N, C-alpha and C positions, 0 to 999 in steps of 0.2 A: 388588447392582446388577443389574438385568435389562435386557438389550438385546433389543428386539423389532424386527424388520425388516418394516415395513408398506410395501408397494410402491406403494400409491396411497392418497391420503386427501383427501377434501374436508372442509375445516375440521378437525374432530377425529373424523370417523367415515367408514366406508366403506372397503372393501378390494378392490383388484384386483391380482392377481399378475402381474408382468411382470419381465423381465430388464432390468438397467440398460443393456445394450448395445442392446436393442430400443428403449428410451426414447431413447437418443442417436440412433439411426438415424431414429426417427420425427420428431425435431425438427430434423434437419439439413436444410439447404437453402440456406444462405448460406455463403460461403467455400468450404469443402470441399477446400481444397488439402491434398494428402497430406503430413502432417507427421510421419509415423512415423519417418523416418530423418534428420531435420534436428535438429541440436543446438539446445536451447532455452535461453532466459534463465530464470534463477531469481533474482528480485530481492527482497530483504527490507529493509524499513525498520528502522532502529535510531535511537532517540531519544537525544539527548545527555543527557537527564534520567535515563536508565536506570541511571546509576551511583549514584544517590542512594537513594531509598526502595526501588527494585526490586533494588538491589545486583546488577545485571547489567552486566558490563563488556564492552568490545569483545572481549576475549580469550575470552569465552564464546560468541561467535557461531559457529554450526555451519557454518563456511565450506565444508566438503566438499560441502554440499548446494546451494551458491549460486554464481552467476556474478556477481552484483552486490549491493552493499550501498548503500542510499540513506540518507545520514546527515542526520537531521532535527533541527531546522530552522534556517535562517538567517532573520533578521528584515529589515525594510525601514525605512530612515530616513524619518520623516514629513516632514522638512525638505528633504533632498537627493534622496531616491529611491534612495540607495545601498543595496546589500546589506551587512548587518552581521551579525556573529556574535551569537547570542542568549544564549550562556553561555560567556564566555571561560575561566572556570575549568574547566568540563568539556572544552571544545574544545582548549585550549592548555596548561594547566598542571596539571591533575589528576594527582597522582603515582601512577603504576603502579610495581610492584616494579622497583627499579633507577633510578628517576627521582629528581631532586633534590626535596626537600620544602620547603614554605614559600614558594613563588614567589607573589608578590603582584601584579606588574604585567605581565600577559600581553602588553600591546601593545609593551613594550620588550624582550621576550625576544630574546636572540641565537639561541636554539634553541627548537624547538617540542616540547611534550610532550603530555600529556593524551590524549584520544581520537584526535586527529589523528595523533599519532605511532603509536599502536597500529594504526590502520587501515592506515597505510603498511607497518608490519611484517607485517601479514597479507598484504598484496600481495607483499612480498618472498618470503614462504614459499609463496604460492599464486599462481603467475604468470598464471592465467586468471581471477583474482578482480578485478573492477573496482569502484571506489567512485565514488558520485555525491553531490555536495553539493546537498542539497535546500533550496529557498527557499520560504517561505510556510507552508503548512498552514493549518488552519482558524483558529487563534488569531491569526495574523498576516495573514490575508486582507483585513481591513478597510483595510490600508495599500496595497493594490495600486491601487485606483481612482485616487487622486491621482497616483500615479507614472505610470500608463498614460496619463492625460490630458495629460501634459506631455512633449513631445519631448526637452527637455534632461534631464528626470528619467529617461526611458527610456534615454537614452544613458549616464547615470551608473550606472543599475542594471546595464546590460549590462557596462560596463567594470569595475565593482567586483566583479560576480559572477565574471567571468573571472579577475580578479586574485586573488580568494580561492581559486578553484579551482587556480590555478597556484602560489600561495604555499603551499597546504596539501596538495598532492599528490593531488588527486582526478583521476579519469579523465573526469569530465563533470559536467554540471549538470542538476538536475531542478527543474522549476517546478511549484508546487502553488498554484493560485489558485482559491479556492472562494467565489464563482463569477463568471464573466463575466455581465453583466446586460443588455447591449444590443449592437447592431451596431457602434457606435462603439468600445466596449471591445474587441470581437472584432477589429476592424481594427488597433487600437493594439497588441493582443497579438501579432499577426502581425509588426508592425514591431519589437517587442521581441525576438521570436525571431530575426528577420533580423539585427538588430544583434548579438545574442549569437553566432549562427552565424558571422557575418563576423569578429568578434574572435577567436573560437576558431580559425578556420582561419588567420587571419593569424599568430597565435601559433605554431601548429604549423609553418607554412611557414618563419617566421623562425628558428625554433630547431631545425628538422629533427626534429620530433616527430610521433608518430602523431596521427590524427584524434581529437579529443575528442567525447564523446557529449552529446547534448541530448535530454531527455525531458520529457514533460508528463503530469501526473496528470489524466486526463479524467474528468468526472462520468458517473455511470451513470443519472441521472434525466433523463427526456425534457424536463422544464421547463428543464434546464440545458444538456444537450448540443445541443439544437436551436439554441441561440444561438451556437454556435461556428462559425467558418469553417474546417472541418476540412481541406479541401483546401489552403487558404492556409497553415495552420499546418504541415501535414504535410511540406511541401517542406523545412522546416528541422529537422525532428525525426528522431531515429534510432529512437525507439520511444515508445509511449504506455502508461502505466499506467492500465488501466481500473479506476477506483476503485469497486468494487462497493458501491453504496449511494445513498441519497437521504434526506438529512436534511429531512424534510418532515412536516407534520401533515396530518390529514384535511381541514383547512380551507385547505390549500395555502399555508401560511405557514412560513417557516423556523423551526426549533427551535434555540434558542441554547444550544449546549453550551460548557462552559468548556475542554474539552480535545478534541483532534483526533479526532473520531469521525465519519468520513465514509463509512462502509461499511455503511449501515444502511437496509434497505428497510422496517423496522418497529422501533418502540421506544417509549419512554415518552411521546413526543409524540402517539401515536395513542390511540384509544379501544378498539381491538380488538387482542388479542394475535395476532401474526403472525410470519412467518418473516423473519429479518433478512438472509439472503443466499441465497435460493432461486435455483436455476439456471433453472427454467422457470416460466411463469405459469399453466399449466393441467395437470391430470392427464391420464391416458391416455383418459379419457372426454370430454375437452374441457371439463371443469368448471373454472371459475375458482377459484383458491385464495384464502385469506384476505388475502394481501399483494398490493397492486395493482401492485407492481414486480417485475421479474425480470432476471436477467443476460442471458439469451439475446436478448431484444428489444433491449437496449442494444448488445450486440456486433454484432448484425445491422445496426443503424443506422450504426455506425461503418464497417462494411464497405461498406454501400450508399452511403455518402457519401465514398468514395474512399480509405479507409484499408486498406492491405494487411493481411490477417490476420496475416502474419508480423511486423508492427510492433506488434501489440497484446499486452500482458501482462495476463492475466486476474487481477484483484484478488481477494484472499482475506483476510478478517479472522481474526485469531487470538484472538478473544474472542467472548463470547456476550451476548445481551440477556435480562434477566429481566423477567417479567411476574407480578405478585402478584395474589392473590384472583381467580383465573381457573380455568375448567375446561378450558382448552387453546386451540389455534389456532382462530381464527375467532370466539372468544368475548370478551366484555368483560373488562377487568381493572381493577384499582385499585391503582396504585403499582408501583414497580420496585425499591425498596430500595437498599441500598448494595452496590457490587460489590467487586472486588479492590482492595486498598490504599485502601479508603474512597472509591472512585470513585463519583460521582453517576451516576444513570441506570441503575443495576443492571447495569453492564458488568463481566463476569467474564472473567478470563484463561482461555484454553483449558486451561492447565495446572491450573486449579482445578476443571475440569468433568469429569464431573457432580459436583455438590456432595455432600459426605458429612458432614463435621463440622457439628454443630448443625442438620442438616436430616435429614428422613426419607429413606429410600432412594427414589431417583427412577428411573422407567423411561425408558430412552432409545429413541426411535422414529426410524427412518430412513425417509424418504419418497422412494424412488428415482424415483418418477414425476416429481417436481418438483425433485430434487436438493437436498433439505433434510433437516435432522434437528433434534431437540429433546429435552429431558428434561422430565418432568412428575412432580411429587410430589402425589398426591391428598390426602395428609394436610396438606401445607403449602399446597396450592393455588397452587403455583409452577411456571411454565413458563419454561424458558430455551432460546432459539434459538441453536444453535451447530453447527458442522460436526464430524462424527466422521471418523476416518481413512477409512472406507469412502466417505463422501460426498466427501471430498477426492480420493480416487482416481477417483471418477466424474467430478468436475470436470476432473481432469487428462485423462481420456480424451475428454471433450468438447473440451478445448483442442486435443488432438491431431487429432481428427476435423475440427475447424474450421480447422486449419492455423495456429493462433495461434502467436505468437513465444515464448510462455512464460507465466510467472506472476509475481505480486508478492504480498507479504504485509505487512500491518500488524498488529502490529509484532513483531519476532523475540523479544523478551524474554518474550512471552506464550505461546509455544508449549511443548508438552510435549517431552520427550526420548525417545529410543529408538523403539520400534515404534509408539508412539502419537503421534509427532510429525506434525502436519498438513503441515508443509513436507516432511518425509521421505516421507510417504505420497504426496503429490502428485508429488514429483520422481521417486520410484520408478517412476512410470508413464510418464515422458517419454522413455524409451529413449535417454537421453544429453543432456548439457548442451553448450552452445556453448563453444568453446575459444579464443576470441580472447584475445590477450595484453594484459596491462595495461601501463601506462607507469610507469617508475621514474625518469625523468629530469625534473627540475624546476630547470633552470639559473637561472631568474630569481626563485626563491623568496627572500623576505626572511629566511628562516631558514637558518642555515648547515648544520645537520644535515640539513635537507631537501635542500638543494642537493647535499650530499655523498652522499645516499642512506642515511643512518644507518649509517655504516661500522662502528660499534661494536656493532651489533645484527644 
């Protein structure tokens, strides 16, 4: 495997040498709050489905690198608007070592097991680790619109979400709606956040508990983020997850994916192979690159529209996008192939990249002018856009210089371990993580072992 560092590239040719620190300095101009000595958030998403084909359990999450785990995803009832669990087996009764086996009716359990129990045990052992219950995601986003349009359904959504949070031992709620489509929805979303925040605070005050957190997964594409009333939303939010990506075709129509892939500036819906998560939109000569979207422009928009940099988590995908039958970035391609675990759209886990088995040796190129990297096999005519550890470090330094609040990743089962971990590479540049304590008291939980704080564990 050959690693080549090209510090500037227009499409697939042209080289200009520069230092990544010079690149960061050149592009700075928004935010700029000194963040070098402020503890940062490190928030990784974990999917409740990870226990199945991926065989990646809660106990394997690298919690020493994290301040938050966002547990994905709860669904929304189409009839009542209530928040409901999407997989009760995984959430409540999946048997970890020491748990009873053969549980069949999760809704009538006296005690809670499964992923929920293990997340709480992680909190007991790591008192600065917080857990967020995430609602929505791409697959469940079609169910938001009817709920938002009805005030009674918004009220039921908020009350049921807070009840699940307090029954299941979470430190907060995360909302992921992809995406708001008009001003009316934007206003209704603010009302939903207000209702949620009010119920959270009432529960805390009534039970002498710490403040619960509320976050929102914000889009990175201008066609979507310009529809949000950011200032109106922000008054109720503790932080934003900037979801690096734009699921969009060159014809400006949404590309329908079957699984939650919302971190994509370029992919199989396009006609030109491009970078899926580039930091900047032009190289050092001011030349536009192959991908029409970039992270820096989106972050600057959030800041310019009233969001404090310290409330923004920079999103990072832990996977790559494949392009087949191409000569590289900026060139036409034909097909994407099948990725990790047979996933459509050529989406490969970071831990599988660069590809080795069944493929020719691929050269990895780092484009530090734009904060992107990719692998290319000339024999196979395959390009895969993904982040290397060095690009992850560059993005972390960008977050520090912008004064951002931290980072988030989708999703943790896809990362490598050890020195090649993208999460570890990013966190290593942050000069420390925030140390706020989690909550272990859930006196109103319907589950006895949760109310007691799992005394036997």
